[in-house]
PLY file of the C-alpha trace (Angstrom):
ply
format ascii 1.0
element vertex 380
property float x
property float y
property float z
element edge 379
property int vertex1
property int vertex2
end_header
72.98 175.43 152.52
73.42 175.42 156.32
69.79 174.37 156.74
70.19 171.56 154.20
73.36 170.37 155.95
71.53 170.34 159.27
68.72 168.32 157.73
71.17 165.81 156.29
72.91 165.47 159.64
69.57 165.03 161.35
68.61 162.28 158.91
71.96 160.59 159.47
71.51 160.71 163.20
67.98 159.35 162.88
69.27 156.48 160.75
72.05 155.74 163.21
69.54 155.76 166.04
67.21 153.51 164.06
69.93 150.95 163.34
71.10 151.09 166.94
67.53 150.41 168.01
67.25 147.45 165.61
70.60 146.08 166.77
69.55 146.44 170.40
66.22 144.70 169.73
67.95 141.88 167.84
70.39 141.35 170.69
67.50 141.31 173.12
65.64 138.79 170.88
68.65 136.48 170.64
69.21 136.68 174.40
65.60 135.72 175.06
65.71 132.98 172.42
68.92 131.52 173.87
67.45 131.59 177.35
64.39 129.72 176.10
66.54 127.19 174.22
68.79 126.66 177.23
65.76 126.34 179.52
64.17 123.76 177.21
67.47 121.90 176.92
67.79 121.93 180.70
64.25 120.61 181.09
64.96 117.88 178.49
68.14 116.90 180.31
66.30 116.77 183.64
63.48 114.68 182.14
65.97 112.31 180.49
68.04 112.02 183.66
64.91 111.44 185.71
63.65 108.81 183.28
66.99 106.98 183.24
67.15 107.21 187.02
63.66 105.75 187.30
64.53 102.88 184.92
67.75 102.26 186.85
65.88 102.04 190.16
63.34 99.64 188.65
65.89 97.63 186.66
65.44 93.86 186.81
68.38 92.48 188.80
68.07 88.70 189.16
70.27 86.76 191.56
73.18 84.74 190.09
71.33 81.51 190.91
67.63 81.35 191.65
65.54 78.33 192.60
62.36 78.22 190.50
58.86 77.16 191.34
57.61 73.96 189.71
53.96 74.23 188.73
51.61 71.45 187.70
50.38 68.29 189.38
52.09 65.71 187.19
53.89 63.31 189.53
55.21 60.94 186.84
58.87 59.94 187.14
61.48 59.82 184.39
62.91 56.65 185.95
62.59 53.66 183.63
62.38 55.84 180.49
65.76 55.57 178.81
64.43 56.79 175.43
63.01 60.30 175.56
61.89 63.15 173.29
62.24 66.93 173.39
61.20 70.01 171.42
62.74 73.48 171.50
60.91 76.45 170.01
61.41 80.19 170.18
57.80 81.31 169.74
58.64 84.96 169.04
56.35 86.09 171.90
53.29 85.52 169.66
54.27 88.66 167.78
56.58 87.66 164.93
54.56 85.49 162.55
55.08 85.51 158.80
53.20 88.80 158.25
55.51 90.72 160.60
58.79 92.55 160.40
60.53 94.23 163.34
61.87 97.78 163.59
64.97 96.79 165.57
66.20 94.53 162.77
65.55 96.70 159.75
61.76 96.56 159.53
59.17 99.17 160.45
56.66 97.35 162.70
56.64 97.45 166.49
53.88 94.97 167.30
51.14 93.04 165.49
47.50 93.97 165.58
45.57 92.47 168.47
43.82 90.12 166.06
47.11 88.95 164.58
48.64 88.39 168.02
45.60 86.28 168.90
46.03 84.28 165.70
49.67 83.59 166.50
48.81 82.53 170.05
46.14 80.09 168.84
48.44 78.70 166.15
51.29 78.13 168.60
48.94 76.70 171.22
47.45 74.30 168.69
50.91 73.08 167.77
51.83 72.59 171.42
48.69 70.52 171.83
50.02 68.22 169.11
53.23 67.83 171.11
51.36 66.21 174.01
53.42 63.00 173.73
56.76 64.83 173.76
58.54 64.45 177.10
60.10 67.93 177.31
59.04 71.17 175.61
61.39 74.15 175.88
60.04 77.54 174.82
61.79 80.88 174.49
60.30 84.40 174.28
57.10 83.68 176.19
55.35 86.92 177.19
53.65 87.25 180.58
52.53 90.87 180.62
53.83 92.99 177.74
52.39 95.86 175.75
53.66 94.29 172.52
51.25 91.36 172.98
48.41 93.30 174.61
49.32 92.05 178.11
48.31 88.45 177.42
49.82 85.80 179.69
51.23 83.35 177.18
52.58 81.03 179.85
49.21 80.44 181.52
47.55 80.25 178.13
49.91 77.52 176.95
49.44 75.60 180.21
45.83 75.10 179.12
47.11 73.32 175.99
49.46 71.15 178.09
47.40 70.30 181.19
49.37 67.16 182.12
52.75 68.88 182.17
54.82 70.27 185.00
56.44 73.61 184.18
59.00 76.17 185.29
59.50 79.81 184.28
62.69 81.90 184.18
62.20 85.60 183.45
64.90 87.11 181.25
63.25 90.31 180.01
61.54 92.71 182.38
61.45 96.45 181.76
58.87 98.96 182.94
59.09 101.06 179.79
61.14 100.71 176.60
61.18 104.17 174.96
61.99 103.09 171.39
60.97 103.70 168.72
59.94 107.27 169.69
56.90 107.28 167.40
55.48 104.14 169.03
57.43 103.03 172.14
57.45 99.32 172.97
56.51 100.20 176.54
56.33 97.54 179.23
57.86 94.11 178.58
57.75 90.99 180.74
58.97 87.80 179.09
61.10 84.70 179.61
61.83 81.05 178.93
59.55 78.16 179.93
60.13 74.42 180.15
57.21 71.97 180.21
57.86 68.34 181.16
55.74 65.20 181.34
57.81 64.20 184.36
57.99 66.29 187.48
61.55 67.58 188.10
62.74 67.48 191.66
64.47 70.86 191.23
64.55 73.75 188.74
67.03 76.61 188.65
67.69 79.89 186.86
71.38 80.63 186.21
72.31 84.19 185.30
74.88 84.87 182.60
77.46 87.41 183.73
77.14 89.35 180.48
75.50 92.68 179.80
75.38 95.62 177.46
76.83 98.87 178.88
74.56 101.27 180.76
72.11 102.77 179.78
71.53 100.31 176.90
71.38 97.51 179.46
68.25 99.04 181.02
66.15 98.06 178.00
67.84 94.76 177.09
67.32 91.15 178.15
69.00 89.75 181.25
70.19 86.52 179.67
70.09 83.23 181.54
69.63 79.49 181.18
67.17 77.29 183.03
67.97 73.83 184.39
65.42 71.17 185.31
66.83 68.22 187.26
65.34 64.71 187.11
66.43 61.84 189.34
67.26 58.57 187.62
67.21 55.05 189.02
71.00 54.72 188.85
71.59 57.54 191.32
72.44 60.02 188.57
70.41 62.89 187.17
69.13 64.03 183.80
69.55 67.78 183.30
67.35 69.55 180.73
68.88 72.96 179.98
66.77 75.62 178.25
68.64 78.67 176.95
68.25 81.85 174.92
71.62 83.48 174.33
72.45 87.04 173.33
71.97 88.85 170.05
72.40 92.46 168.86
76.06 92.41 169.94
77.67 92.90 166.53
81.05 91.40 167.43
79.47 88.46 169.25
81.56 88.95 172.38
78.58 88.44 174.71
77.71 85.14 173.04
81.29 83.88 173.31
81.37 84.75 177.01
78.02 83.01 177.51
79.34 79.88 175.79
82.29 79.86 178.17
80.07 80.14 181.24
77.58 77.57 179.98
80.29 75.14 178.91
81.87 75.24 182.36
78.54 74.39 184.00
77.70 71.59 181.56
81.10 69.91 181.86
80.94 70.08 185.66
77.60 68.29 185.68
78.79 65.65 183.23
81.86 64.93 185.37
79.45 64.18 188.20
78.06 61.38 186.04
74.88 63.23 185.06
73.22 63.20 181.65
72.90 66.61 180.03
70.74 67.90 177.16
71.06 71.62 176.40
68.94 73.27 173.74
67.24 76.46 172.69
67.96 79.59 170.70
71.75 79.96 170.69
71.81 82.89 168.25
74.82 81.10 166.71
75.16 78.38 164.11
76.01 74.92 165.47
79.44 73.43 164.96
79.36 71.57 161.63
76.68 73.79 160.07
76.88 73.98 156.26
74.46 76.40 154.52
74.82 74.39 151.32
72.96 71.44 152.89
69.74 73.45 153.43
67.07 72.30 150.95
64.26 74.69 151.87
64.76 76.95 148.87
65.30 79.96 151.13
68.34 82.20 151.13
70.62 80.93 153.91
73.37 82.84 155.69
75.86 82.17 158.45
76.02 83.92 161.82
79.27 85.36 163.08
81.16 84.56 165.22
81.12 80.75 164.92
81.04 78.43 167.92
84.66 77.90 168.90
86.26 74.48 168.95
87.08 74.92 172.63
83.38 74.79 173.56
82.93 71.41 175.32
84.92 69.22 172.90
83.64 65.66 172.69
80.00 66.69 173.06
77.63 66.32 170.13
75.87 69.16 168.32
72.50 67.81 167.22
70.44 69.56 164.51
68.58 68.98 161.26
71.06 70.10 158.61
68.44 70.28 155.85
66.15 73.04 157.14
66.58 76.53 158.61
65.13 77.24 162.04
65.01 81.05 161.96
64.13 83.73 159.40
65.19 87.36 159.14
62.58 89.85 160.34
63.66 92.85 158.29
60.54 92.18 156.19
57.53 89.80 156.25
58.42 86.21 155.39
58.38 85.24 151.74
59.57 81.76 150.76
62.60 81.97 148.52
63.43 85.63 149.10
63.67 85.96 152.89
66.98 85.36 154.62
67.17 82.35 156.95
69.67 80.53 159.11
69.96 77.71 161.68
70.38 78.79 165.32
68.06 76.43 167.25
69.72 73.12 168.14
70.91 70.81 170.91
74.23 69.98 172.55
74.31 66.66 174.42
76.84 65.08 176.77
78.81 61.98 175.64
76.55 59.67 177.68
73.47 60.79 175.69
72.79 59.14 172.34
70.71 61.27 169.91
68.51 59.04 167.77
66.64 61.46 165.51
66.47 65.22 165.03
64.02 67.03 162.80
63.09 70.65 162.28
59.31 70.83 161.99
58.74 72.99 158.96
55.87 75.39 159.66
56.88 78.08 157.20
57.38 80.55 160.09
53.60 80.87 160.14
53.25 82.01 163.76
56.83 82.74 164.80
60.14 83.75 163.25
61.44 80.34 164.41
60.33 76.81 163.60
60.44 74.11 166.32
63.15 71.43 166.48
62.33 67.89 167.68
64.86 65.37 168.98
64.60 61.83 170.26
67.47 60.61 172.43
68.55 57.72 174.58
70.47 57.63 177.83
73.45 55.30 177.50
0 1
1 2
2 3
3 4
4 5
5 6
6 7
7 8
8 9
9 10
10 11
11 12
12 13
13 14
14 15
15 16
16 17
17 18
18 19
19 20
20 21
21 22
22 23
23 24
24 25
25 26
26 27
27 28
28 29
29 30
30 31
31 32
32 33
33 34
34 35
35 36
36 37
37 38
38 39
39 40
40 41
41 42
42 43
43 44
44 45
45 46
46 47
47 48
48 49
49 50
50 51
51 52
52 53
53 54
54 55
55 56
56 57
57 58
58 59
59 60
60 61
61 62
62 63
63 64
64 65
65 66
66 67
67 68
68 69
69 70
70 71
71 72
72 73
73 74
74 75
75 76
76 77
77 78
78 79
79 80
80 81
81 82
82 83
83 84
84 85
85 86
86 87
87 88
88 89
89 90
90 91
91 92
92 93
93 94
94 95
95 96
96 97
97 98
98 99
99 100
100 101
101 102
102 103
103 104
104 105
105 106
106 107
107 108
108 109
109 110
110 111
111 112
112 113
113 114
114 115
115 116
116 117
117 118
118 119
119 120
120 121
121 122
122 123
123 124
124 125
125 126
126 127
127 128
128 129
129 130
130 131
131 132
132 133
133 134
134 135
135 136
136 137
137 138
138 139
139 140
140 141
141 142
142 143
143 144
144 145
145 146
146 147
147 148
148 149
149 150
150 151
151 152
152 153
153 154
154 155
155 156
156 157
157 158
158 159
159 160
160 161
161 162
162 163
163 164
164 165
165 166
166 167
167 168
168 169
169 170
170 171
171 172
172 173
173 174
174 175
175 176
176 177
177 178
178 179
179 180
180 181
181 182
182 183
183 184
184 185
185 186
186 187
187 188
188 189
189 190
190 191
191 192
192 193
193 194
194 195
195 196
196 197
197 198
198 199
199 200
200 201
201 202
202 203
203 204
204 205
205 206
206 207
207 208
208 209
209 210
210 211
211 212
212 213
213 214
214 215
215 216
216 217
217 218
218 219
219 220
220 221
221 222
222 223
223 224
224 225
225 226
226 227
227 228
228 229
229 230
230 231
231 232
232 233
233 234
234 235
235 236
236 237
237 238
238 239
239 240
240 241
241 242
242 243
243 244
244 245
245 246
246 247
247 248
248 249
249 250
250 251
251 252
252 253
253 254
254 255
255 256
256 257
257 258
258 259
259 260
260 261
261 262
262 263
263 264
264 265
265 266
266 267
267 268
268 269
269 270
270 271
271 272
272 273
273 274
274 275
275 276
276 277
277 278
278 279
279 280
280 281
281 282
282 283
283 284
284 285
285 286
286 287
287 288
288 289
289 290
290 291
291 292
292 293
293 294
294 295
295 296
296 297
297 298
298 299
299 300
300 301
301 302
302 303
303 304
304 305
305 306
306 307
307 308
308 309
309 310
310 311
311 312
312 313
313 314
314 315
315 316
316 317
317 318
318 319
319 320
320 321
321 322
322 323
323 324
324 325
325 326
326 327
327 328
328 329
329 330
330 331
331 332
332 333
333 334
334 335
335 336
336 337
337 338
338 339
339 340
340 341
341 342
342 343
343 344
344 345
345 346
346 347
347 348
348 349
349 350
350 351
351 352
352 353
353 354
354 355
355 356
356 357
357 358
358 359
359 360
360 361
361 362
362 363
363 364
364 365
365 366
366 367
367 368
368 369
369 370
370 371
371 372
372 373
373 374
374 375
375 376
376 377
377 378
378 379
């Protein structure tokens, strides 16, 4: 019995030693695992911090006011032309034709195929060629060197379609690397707004909006601005053509309201000097007086919030074609009748400018998520 008891005790001790060994090994395993996890987390934090630091150092920081180069050899003068014409068109950087959706707005696509981007470029260029009698052509979202459009220079390419036009460029989107979406990062982006004119302006300027998303979101977002071309008139006054592309992706619309306030102050100041002012582009807001019920395109039409406030340059005219949308949703490829649309491309003109006609040119969003808007106007 004593021998059996000793054997039982020995077995118990062996079991206790075995479990102690397992417990010790498990503790050692968890310690090693935690060290590895913490090391990897530390490396990830260092990489992220380094990446954000690099983007911050290379962040595009334009001056509040920047004088722009005027390219082209057209020396024609606007003097003596009291009736003029203008087109505004957000061309969607040659990457948002009817076949496309966009991941940032509910779709899945990041960029078109190279063949599709080429098709959009040729389609937009061909349309610009048909605008060769229009006095002013304002474009938004023109890529100069971006991964999303295979590093094509849209500006120089479009100059070939408009050889008689003077032009100015204002960059509003320049980022060395946009890391989203993780599966297929957008990468490098260089883009902006461009104004072509049959008459050579005597000055062109880029005015920075004092609005921005908080850091680090701001590193990968547009640096919004408006461009002003100035033309001397025979009466000692000037005609100002203002090309703009205001903010989006701010859900409450606070950036857009602040931009309206800044823009309105500038426009009213110029008008009080006696100048004639035409401002147009992609406002990312509906114009004052917009009624979705007047749209006859057959598309689903929605309003954009917030609305333009009544305090924005009262007495000035909002000029738009109330019967057609100018922009379509890019949460899916465009399909007439089922895609959402709205009207956000329009003009605002000073009281001494008389708009004669305004027409949205219905292209079915073939090569861009916007259709162009044409206006003819007269200087009073």
